[in-house]
Legacy VTK file of the C-alpha trace (Angstrom):
# vtk DataFile Version 3.0
C-alpha trace
ASCII
DATASET POLYDATA
POINTS 45 float
-26.382 36.465 -13.120
-24.521 32.958 -11.451
-23.566 30.605 -12.701
-20.661 26.787 -12.567
-19.812 26.407 -15.314
-16.680 23.909 -16.640
-16.456 19.927 -16.115
-18.613 18.151 -13.434
-14.962 17.546 -11.628
-13.569 21.371 -12.263
-16.193 23.531 -12.025
-16.295 27.624 -11.399
-18.626 29.451 -10.366
-19.081 33.117 -12.744
-20.475 36.400 -12.061
-21.129 37.312 -15.424
-23.065 41.277 -15.647
-24.511 43.051 -18.647
-22.753 46.508 -18.690
-24.910 49.582 -20.072
-23.156 49.751 -22.892
-24.055 46.534 -23.910
-20.808 44.105 -23.517
-20.580 41.259 -20.266
-18.015 41.137 -18.023
-17.552 37.797 -16.555
-15.679 36.908 -13.741
-14.516 33.657 -11.846
-15.630 33.478 -7.936
-14.566 30.334 -6.456
-14.189 26.521 -7.346
-17.231 24.540 -6.975
-18.753 21.162 -7.057
-22.110 20.602 -8.162
-23.812 16.895 -8.203
-26.183 15.678 -10.098
-30.066 16.209 -8.353
-31.177 12.162 -8.116
-35.008 11.041 -6.593
-38.007 11.182 -7.004
-39.481 13.752 -4.902
-41.698 16.634 -5.415
-40.869 18.856 -8.402
-38.196 16.013 -9.578
-38.211 14.422 -12.525
LINES 1 46
45 0 1 2 3 4 5 6 7 8 9 10 11 12 13 14 15 16 17 18 19 20 21 22 23 24 25 26 27 28 29 30 31 32 33 34 35 36 37 38 39 40 41 42 43 44
């Protein structure tokens, strides 16, 4: 799973993987900045 994590101004894109033995690993991939969606188009509320 790839997820953005952190505060709005300092987010990291993180790769989270579950290994065969049940353990989780997380690796920071790169710095990102996601913005909040705006509008009321199809699929948005």
